[in-house]
C-alpha positions in Angstrom: 96.5 81.3 -27.7 100.1 82.4 -27.4 102.6 80.3 -25.5 106.0 81.2 -24.1 108.3 79.9 -21.5 109.2 82.0 -18.4 112.8 83.3 -18.3 113.5 82.0 -14.8 113.6 78.5 -13.3 114.8 77.3 -9.9 115.4 73.7 -10.5 113.5 70.6 -11.6 110.2 70.0 -9.7 110.5 73.3 -7.7 108.9 76.6 -8.6 109.7 76.4 -12.3 107.2 79.1 -13.1 105.3 76.8 -15.4 103.2 74.7 -13.1 102.6 75.4 -9.4 103.5 72.7 -6.9 101.8 71.9 -3.6 105.2 72.3 -1.8 105.6 75.8 -3.3 102.2 76.9 -2.2 102.6 75.4 1.3 106.0 77.2 1.7 104.3 80.6 1.0 102.9 80.4 4.6 106.3 81.8 5.7 105.9 84.7 3.4 102.6 85.7 5.1 103.9 85.4 8.6 101.7 85.1 11.7 100.1 88.6 11.5 96.8 89.1 13.3 96.1 85.5 14.5 92.7 84.7 15.9 92.2 85.4 19.5 91.8 82.4 21.8 89.7 82.4 24.9 91.1 81.1 28.2 89.3 77.8 27.6 91.5 77.3 24.5 88.6 77.8 22.1 89.2 80.2 19.2 87.1 83.4 19.7 84.8 84.2 16.8 86.0 87.0 14.5 83.9 90.1 14.1 82.3 90.1 10.7 81.3 93.3 9.0 77.7 94.2 9.9 76.2 94.2 6.4 72.6 93.6 7.3 73.2 91.4 10.2 71.3 91.6 13.4 72.9 91.6 16.9 71.0 88.6 18.3 72.5 86.9 21.3 74.4 83.7 20.4 76.1 82.5 23.6 78.3 83.5 26.5 82.0 82.7 26.7 85.0 83.5 28.9 85.9 87.2 28.8 89.1 88.0 26.8 91.1 91.2 27.2 89.8 93.6 24.7 86.2 92.5 24.8 83.6 95.2 25.2 82.8 95.5 28.9 79.3 96.5 28.0 78.6 92.9 26.9 79.7 91.2 30.1 77.2 88.6 31.1 76.8 89.3 34.8 74.5 86.4 35.5 76.9 83.7 34.1 79.8 85.6 35.7 78.1 85.4 39.2 77.2 81.7 38.7 80.7 80.5 37.6 82.9 82.9 39.4 84.7 83.7 36.1 84.0 86.8 33.9 81.9 85.9 30.8 80.9 88.1 27.9 78.0 87.8 25.5 78.5 87.1 21.9 76.0 88.0 19.2 75.0 86.8 15.8 77.2 89.3 14.0 80.3 87.9 15.7 81.2 84.8 13.8 83.9 83.1 11.9 84.3 85.0 8.6 84.6 83.2 5.3 87.3 84.0 2.8 86.3 82.6 -0.6 88.7 82.3 -3.5 87.1 82.4 -7.0 89.5 81.0 -9.5 89.3 81.8 -13.2 90.7 78.9 -15.2 90.5 80.4 -18.7 93.1 79.1 -21.1 94.5 82.6 -21.6 96.0 82.4 -18.1 98.3 79.5 -18.9 101.1 81.5 -20.6 104.0 83.5 -19.5 107.2 85.2 -20.6 108.8 86.5 -17.3 109.4 84.6 -14.1 106.2 82.5 -14.2 103.0 81.8 -16.0 100.0 83.9 -15.1 98.3 80.7 -13.9 101.2 80.1 -11.5 101.0 83.6 -10.3 97.2 83.1 -9.7 97.9 79.9 -7.7 100.6 81.7 -5.6 98.4 84.7 -4.9 95.6 82.4 -3.9 97.9 80.5 -1.6 99.0 83.7 0.1 95.4 84.8 0.6 94.6 81.3 2.1 97.4 81.5 4.6 96.5 85.1 5.5 92.9 84.1 6.0 93.8 81.2 8.2 96.1 83.5 10.3 93.1 85.8 10.7 90.9 83.0 12.0 88.8 82.8 8.8 87.3 79.7 7.2 88.6 79.3 3.6 86.9 77.9 0.5 87.6 77.9 -3.2 85.5 77.6 -6.3 85.9 77.8 -10.1 83.5 77.9 -13.1 82.5 74.3 -13.7 79.4 72.2 -13.2 81.6 69.0 -13.3 83.5 69.6 -10.1 82.4 70.4 -6.5 83.8 73.5 -4.9 86.2 73.2 -2.0 83.9 73.5 1.0 84.6 76.1 3.8 86.9 74.8 6.6 89.2 76.4 9.1 92.8 75.9 10.1 95.6 74.0 8.4 93.1 71.4 7.1 91.1 74.0 5.3 94.2 75.6 3.9 95.6 72.4 2.5 92.3 71.6 0.8 92.4 74.9 -1.0 96.1 74.6 -1.9 95.5 71.1 -3.4 92.8 72.6 -5.6 94.9 75.5 -6.7 97.8 73.3 -7.6 95.5 71.0 -9.6 93.5 73.8 -11.3 96.5 75.8 -12.4 98.8 72.9 -13.4 97.2 73.0 -16.9 93.9 74.3 -18.4 91.1 72.1 -17.1 89.1 70.2 -19.7 85.8 71.4 -18.3 85.7 75.2 -17.8 82.4 77.0 -18.0 83.8 80.5 -17.4 84.2 83.1 -14.7 80.5 84.1 -14.9 79.5 80.6 -13.7 82.2 80.8 -10.9 80.7 84.1 -9.7 77.2 82.6 -9.8 78.4 79.8 -7.6 80.2 82.3 -5.4 77.1 84.4 -4.8 75.4 81.3 -3.3 78.4 80.3 -1.1 79.4 83.7 0.2 77.4 85.0 3.1 77.1 88.6 4.1 80.5 89.8 5.5 82.6 87.3 3.6 85.9 88.3 2.0 86.1 87.3 -1.7 89.3 87.2 -3.7 88.8 86.7 -7.5 91.8 85.5 -9.5 91.1 86.4 -13.1 92.3 87.3 -16.6 91.0 90.7 -17.7 89.5 89.1 -20.8 87.3 86.9 -18.5 86.3 89.9 -16.3 84.8 91.9 -19.2 82.5 89.0 -20.1 80.7 89.2 -16.8 77.8 91.6 -16.6 78.2 94.5 -14.2 75.0 93.4 -12.3 76.7 90.1 -11.3 79.7 92.0 -9.8 77.3 94.4 -8.1 75.3 91.5 -6.6 78.5 89.9 -5.2 79.9 93.1 -3.8 76.6 94.2 -2.2 77.2 91.9 0.9 80.9 90.9 0.6 84.3 92.6 0.5 85.5 91.7 -3.0 89.0 92.1 -4.4 89.8 91.2 -8.0 93.4 90.4 -9.0 93.8 91.0 -12.7 96.5 88.6 -13.9 98.8 90.0 -16.6 102.1 89.3 -18.4 104.7 92.0 -19.3 104.6 91.0 -22.9 100.9 91.7 -23.1 101.2 95.2 -21.8 104.6 96.3 -23.3 105.4 94.2 -26.4 108.6 94.9 -28.4 108.5 96.6 -31.8 109.5 93.4 -33.5 108.3 90.3 -35.3 107.3 87.6 -32.7 106.4 84.0 -33.2 103.9 82.2 -31.0 102.5 78.7 -30.7 98.8 78.7 -31.8 96.1 76.0 -31.7 96.8 75.2 -35.4 100.5 75.8 -35.5 103.0 78.7 -35.2 101.7 82.2 -35.6 103.9 85.2 -36.5 103.0 88.8 -35.6 104.8 91.8 -36.8 104.4 94.2 -33.8 106.5 96.8 -35.5 103.6 97.2 -38.0 101.1 99.9 -36.8 97.9 97.9 -37.5 99.1 94.7 -35.8 100.4 96.7 -32.8 97.1 98.6 -32.4 95.2 95.3 -32.4 97.5 93.8 -29.9 97.2 96.9 -27.6 93.4 96.8 -27.8 93.4 93.0 -27.0 95.5 93.3 -23.9 96.1 96.8 -22.5 92.7 97.9 -23.8 90.9 94.9 -22.3 92.7 95.4 -19.0 91.6 99.1 -18.9 88.0 98.0 -19.7 88.0 95.5 -16.9 89.2 98.1 -14.4 86.5 100.5 -15.5 83.8 97.8 -15.3 84.8 96.8 -11.8 85.1 100.4 -10.6 81.6 101.1 -11.8 80.4 98.0 -9.9 82.2 99.2 -6.7 84.6 96.3 -6.8 88.2 96.9 -5.8 90.8 95.6 -8.2 94.6 95.7 -8.9 96.9 94.3 -11.6 99.2 91.5 -10.7 101.8 90.9 -13.4 103.6 87.6 -13.6 107.0 89.1 -12.7 105.7 90.9 -9.6 106.1 89.6 -6.0 103.1 87.3 -5.6 101.9 89.1 -2.4 102.3 92.7 -3.5 98.6 93.2 -3.3 98.2 91.8 0.2 97.9 95.3 2.0 94.5 95.6 0.1 93.5 92.4 1.9 94.1 94.0 5.3 97.5 92.3 5.8 101.2 93.4 5.6 102.9 92.8 2.3 104.3 89.3 1.6 107.2 88.5 -0.8 
C-alpha cells in the first residue's frame, strides 16, 4: 500500500485532507443548497415522494389534503365532500424514497497526493449525497462491508443525515480493522434497498472489479445505482521518475521511468479503472470517476441535483 500526504491543508483539526471531520461533513449542506425540497401539505405533514414505478402496484394508501400540482384525476370526492376541503388519494407507489450509501472501506482508499485522501473524498461525496437526499425528502441510510457492525438504519431529516455523517466520519478516519469487502456491502445493500431506491456506491476501482457482474445486475434491476470510482492523480498520471512509498514492511522504491515498472503501474491503476468502468457498463450501472483533487460534488448532476462545490 502506498502512502502520501496531500499537498493542501487548511489548518489543524479542519479539512486537512487526511481525515474527514464531522464539522466538515455537516458544513457541506451549504454546498448542496435547498434544491427541490419535499413538498408539504397544508396540514404541515411532508408529502410522500413519488418513487420510480419499478414493479410497484398502484394500490390506494390514504387520502390527504390536496396540494397544488397534484393530479386532479386522483381527487377523493367523498372525503372532499365530507370535510369541505379538497383531498387527493395517494397510492402505494407514492412513498418516501430511500437513498442508500454503500461505502467501500478498502485500505487502498486511505492514500492521497493532491488536496485530500481518496477516503476523505469518499466521505465528502457521501455527505453531499446525504444532504441532497434529505433536501429531496428521502430517507437516508448507509452500509459498509462488515459483519461486525450494524448498518445505519433508514431515517429522514436532519436526524437521519447526522447518523450517516457520523458513520462516514468514523469509517473514513482510518482503515477499519474489520472489513469484509465491497461484495459483502453490496450483498447487504440488496437486502436493504427496496424497488425505487437510489443507491450511491463509494468505491475504489480495485474493489469494484472483485464483485461479480451478476451482483451489480441484481442491485440495479430495481434501484437507481450510481458508482463513484475514487481515484488519485498520481495513480492515473505518475511522473517518469523514481518514487518512494511507505509499504507494509518498510519503504518501497519504484522507478517509473523504467518501461516495465511503468507498464505494471498503469495496469494496476489506469487499467483497473478502465476494467471497472467496462464491468459496470455491462451491468447497466452508471459510474463516474471522482479524483481526490476534484470538487467533491462534481458528480451531483448525475444524482438529479445541481452541482455542488
